[in-house]
C-alpha positions as CSV (number, residue, x, y, z in Angstrom):
1,M,-10.9,-0.3,-10.3
2,N,-10.4,2.7,-7.7
3,E,-12.7,6.0,-8.7
4,T,-11.2,9.2,-7.8
5,F,-12.8,11.4,-5.1
6,E,-14.3,13.4,-7.7
7,E,-15.2,10.8,-10.4
8,N,-17.2,9.3,-7.1
9,Y,-18.5,13.0,-6.4
10,E,-19.9,13.1,-9.9
11,K,-21.9,10.0,-9.6
12,L,-23.4,11.0,-6.4
13,K,-24.6,14.1,-7.5
14,K,-26.1,12.5,-10.8
15,L,-27.8,9.4,-8.7
16,L,-29.1,13.0,-6.6
17,E,-30.2,14.2,-9.8
18,D,-32.2,10.8,-11.0
19,L,-33.8,10.7,-7.4
20,E,-35.5,14.1,-7.6
21,N,-36.9,13.2,-11.1
22,T,-38.1,9.4,-10.3
23,K,-41.0,10.7,-7.8
24,D,-43.5,8.8,-8.7
25,N,-41.7,5.6,-9.1
26,L,-40.9,4.6,-5.1
27,D,-39.3,0.8,-5.9
28,Q,-37.0,3.0,-8.0
29,S,-36.3,5.4,-5.8
30,F,-35.1,3.6,-3.1
31,K,-32.7,2.1,-5.5
32,I,-31.2,5.3,-6.4
33,Y,-31.1,6.2,-2.6
34,S,-29.9,3.0,-1.8
35,E,-26.8,3.3,-4.6
36,A,-26.0,6.9,-3.6
37,K,-25.8,6.2,0.6
38,E,-23.5,3.5,-0.8
39,L,-21.2,6.2,-2.8
40,Y,-22.0,9.1,0.2
41,Q,-20.0,6.3,2.5
42,K,-17.1,5.5,-0.2
43,L,-16.8,9.2,-0.1
44,E,-16.8,9.4,3.4
45,K,-14.2,7.1,3.8
46,Q,-12.0,8.6,1.0
47,L,-12.3,11.8,2.6
48,E,-10.7,9.9,5.5
49,D,-8.1,8.1,4.1
50,Y,-7.4,12.1,2.9
51,K,-7.3,13.2,5.6
52,A,-5.4,11.1,7.7
53,K,-2.5,11.5,4.7
54,V,-2.7,15.6,5.7
55,D,-2.0,15.3,9.0
56,I,0.8,12.4,8.6
57,I,2.4,15.0,6.1
58,S,1.7,18.1,8.7
59,E,3.6,15.8,11.3
60,E,6.9,14.9,9.0
61,K,6.9,18.6,8.5
62,S,6.5,19.9,12.1
63,V,9.4,17.3,12.9
64,D,11.9,18.6,10.0
């Protein structure tokens, strides 16, 4: 299932909150950090895809 950018962003915010609350558990902190990093990379890719779409639309509008 492909989550929207907004859904992934909310998940990332939750992971960061969880990370702040697990300061005493290094193993758990590392697990959350790894998940957050993967999600951040997914969000970055989604933004790149959106930017490419905007660029295409902008080019089409300038040709018309």
